[in-house]
Structure formats: structure tokens, C-alpha cells
N, C-alpha and C positions, 0 to 999 in steps of 0.2 A: 503493499500499500505507499502511495506515494504521500509526502509529507505538504500541509497547504503553510506550514512554517514552522521554524528553527525548535520549535518546543516537543518535550519529547511526546512519543505514541500515546494514548488513551489507556492502552492497556497499564503500561509503565504509569502512567499518573494514579491510577487507580490504585497499584498495587502499592504503588511510593506513598500513598495518601490513607491508606485501606478504606477504601471508599467501596464499602461492599454498598449493594443498595438498600433500603430500608422499603419492607411491601408496606408498611404503617404510612409512610410518606406516597406511596404510590410509583417509586422512582424505576425507572427501566434507562439506562444509561445508552445513547448511541456511539458506538466505538470508531465508526467508519468515517473519519474525517472529510474525503470526496463527499458521502453522502451529504454530511453536515452542511458542506460547502452548497452541495446543489438546493438543500432545502432551502438557505440564505435566497438562494436566486429565484426561487419561485417567484416571487412577486416583481422580479425583474433588477434592475441596477441598484446597490445600497450607494453608494459614491453619494458622502454628503449626509445621508439619513439619519437620524435619532432613531431607535428601536428600543423597544423592554422586551425586555427575554424574562421567562417567570420559570423558574425550574430549571437553572443552569446542570446543575450537579456539579460534575468534575470540568464542564466545559466546553465538550464537542463541537454543540450548536455556536457558542459562546465565540470559538475562533472560528467558525464558518463566518460569521457575522464578519468579525473583525476584519478578517483577510480580503471579504470582498467589500471593504472600502466605506463600512459604516463608520459616521464620523463620532458617534458616541452611543454607546451601549447601557442601558439601564438593567442589570441582572439582578433580580430578587431571589434567593434563597435562604429557604426555612433550615435547611440544613447547615450548622455551624461546622460539622465535619470537612463540607467541600469549599469551606473562604478560604483555606493555605495553599491550596487549586488553584482557586480563581485571580488570590492576588498572583500567582506565577504568572496568568495572562496580563492583568494589570501591568504589570513591571515592562511585559516585554510591547503593549502599545499603552505608552503613556500618554495620560489625558483622553481616553477613550474610552474609558470601561471603568463602571462603577458600580461595585458590588453592594447589596443591601443582604443584610442579614435579619430579615421579615416575612411576613405571612403577604403573600401576594392581595388576599383579600382586603388589609387592611392600610394600604399604600396610596397616598395620593401623589397618581403616576406624573400630572400636570406639575408639580413642585419641583420636578426634578429634569423633564424634558421638555423641548418647545414644538408647539404644535405646529404641522400635522407630526407625529409621530405613527414609526410601523411597530407592529406587537408580534416577532416571531418565537414560537416558544414549541418544546416539546414538554407539554403541559403533563403534570404529575397526573394520573389517573382519577385521583380521589376530590379534585378542584376543579378541573378542566370544564365540565360545563357551566357549572355554577361562577366561573368567570366567563367563559363565553355568554351567559346569558346579560351578568352585566354588560360587559361591551355594545351589548345589543341593543341597552335600554338606558342611553343616558339619559340627564336632564330634559337636553335638546338636541337636536339635529340639524347638521351632519356632528359628527360628534368629533374630538381631537384626536382621533387615528384615522389615519387613512386606507389601512388595510391591514386584516388578521391571517396571519401563514401558523397554522396551530396542527399539532400533533395531535391525533387522536385514536382512541380504537378505532378501527373498520367500522363497526356497526352506529356509532358514533357519528362518526363522517358522513354516512349513508344518508343518515337522518337530517345532518345539516341540510344535504344536495336534494334531497327525496322531492319527488314529484306528487302531486295528491293523485289517489286511490292506489299506491302503495303502501304497504306495510310498515316502512320506515316513514312514511308522511306523517308528519306531526307537530308536535308547539316547538321545536325547534327549527323544523324547514321555513312555518310562517314568520317567526321571529327574524332567520336569517332573511330570506328571500326578501321579503317586507322590502329591509332597508339597503341589501347588499347583490352583488352579484356574487355565485358561490360554486365553487368546485373542485372535485377532486384531483387534485397536483399529482398526486403518485402514492402508490400501495409500498408498505415494506413487510418485510416476514418477520415471523419473531426473533430469526436469529440474528437479525441486525441490532439487538439489545444486550444489555447484559443487567441484571440475566434477562434470559428469552421470554416473553412473557406466554401466555397460551395461547393468544388469537394474532392476528394482523392487525398491522398498523394502519394509518393512513394519513396526509397530510392535506388540508383543506385549506381554500386558499379565497377568502373576504376581500370583496373589494366596496368601501364605505360607496352607496349612492350619493348625489347633492342633497336629493330628497326621497322618502318613501315611494313607491311603485304607484301608492294606490292610499286615496285620504282618510285617513281615522285617527281618531284620538288612540297614542299609545297604551295609556292604562287602562281603556276600555278594551281594546283590541286582546290585549295579554289576557286581562279576565275573562271576556267571550271565549279565546280559543284556550284556554287551562282546563276550562270547564268542560268546554267541548270532548276535549281529549280525556280528562279523568275519566271518563265515561264513554271510551270510543266506539266499544261493541252497541251503544244504545243508538236511538233514534233520536236526531237533534231537537228534537220537543220533549222529548223525556232528561237528556243529557243537561237540557239550559234550563231545565227547570225552575223557576224562580228567579231568572234573571231579569224579566218584566213583566209586569201583568198580562201583556197582548203577547206573546211571545210569538206563536204561530203568524199574527198578522207581521211583527217584524221578519220575521225568516221570510215568509213571501215576496217582503216587498223587495228583499235583497238579493230576490233569484232565488229562492234554496227549500227546497221541499221539506215538510216537517221531520217528513219520514227518511230524508238521508242520516246519513253519518258523518261523522266529522269527519274522516281520512278522503271521504269524498267530496270533500268543499275546495274548492281552488283559493288560492292568496286571494283574487280583485273579489270572491263574493264571500270571505270574513270579513274584509273591508268595508264591504257593507252594510253587512250584519252590524259592523262595529259603529257604524254612521247610524243605523235604524234605532241602535239600541240608545248611543249618547242623545237622539233627537227627542 
């Protein structure tokens, strides 16, 4: 394997610092530096970019981001064991890497990066979906980030990019596709990681749209979609019971048959229903 910088191979870094991945932190380390550089390039050139990385671990993706020209990387790592390895990367890229030993759910990214920034991360499995939903539901739109390049379990990636009528289609697909262009950029086998997970992984790329695809109040849309998919096997007239007194009339006004199920409703129809409920 060729190197992307003059730092030691990742296997040596992991051995030197005793970085056995912790299941409790959802850790699976990427070892192939050529692969991490490829992931860094998914969203286009990083020259001059400001980047947020969550869960860098021993720094494989961090090195990919810096080698690809990122002007500044903010790496948030909860596991203090990884800090010495990340400090070695910071020394090799003076002034370009800031490492925070913190929980990403508690960090105000805007205090450390200039908008618009990008998010590129091999997200810890146990907080990945929650972080994604937070990034998709800021107080105002467009958000301070311009794109998200995120590693998930393949099943989660398919839920983000799913089309109506498919089993994977649900709340994540609606929230993501309402405000973003989404695509699966590449799929990775378990053996790309240490330790190998039991499932394949995939990198999803989301690009923020200037405005949502269809008009809707965000809080109403989120509430209606969550309730609808919470009982996805039921017809909507039952799954959404109690949302508004004249529910069936609102469904019909949005072009949705009350007998439809949540997975059959398009993004445009969900937005129309949110408008009908809000009115």
C-alpha cells in the first residue's frame, strides 16, 4: 500500500498507541490510506476547505482530508486514547488540524469553523443517525454546512437514499431528500475495517440545496412524517389519527388516499400534507 504522507502506516499507529477499537464507542477503524483519500475526494476538491470530522480514531480519514488540501480540519474525538496519534498528525500539518476531546453532540461547530464548511466522517455507529438528523434539521435553511460525506452501515445509507415504495423508504429518506441531493458514493466490505464489522458499509454524499424542494414548515413535516412511519404497516388514516380532527379531508386535499401507507407517499405529497395540517 502506498502512503499519502510521511507518517507511519495506520497498523503501526494503532499498535504503537494500543488503540484497540471499542465496541461501546461504535469504533471500526479504516486502515487503507488510499481509501481514506478516496473518501475525502467524494465531494470534490478540498483545496482551501474547512472540514468537520467526527470520530477520527487513529486519524486515517483525517490524514486523507489534509493530504487532499483541506485548509482546516476540526476533528472531534470522544476517546482520549486517540489523542496522541492525532497530535502526531497535527504536528505534521502545522495549523491545519484542531482536535477536540469531546462528544460531537455537544459541540458548537460554528464557533470553530467558518461557514460554509463540509462534514466528512466515518461516523461511530452508535451516534451516526442522530448526528445526521441534527444536521438535516437546523433552525434555519440553508445550513452552515454545504455537504455531508458520511460513512454508515449500508442499510442506513440505503434508507437515506431510498425511493417511495421501497422497504428502505422512511423518515430518513424524507428528511434528507427534502433539503438535499443524496447519493451512495461507494460501498465498502467489512475487511476494510479493523475490527471488521458484521455488515457492509457505504459512503453517502449529501449536498445541501439552497431551499427545500417543496414548501412546508419543518417542524410540522418532521412530526407528521415521524408519526406516519412509526406505524408504517397501518393505513395513514389510522397511523396519523389525532394529528388533526378532519384528517381524512386533509389527506385528500394533499392528494393522498386515506388508505395509503406511509411508504407509498412521495416527498411532494408529504410536504403537501404538512401544509394542509399547518393550515
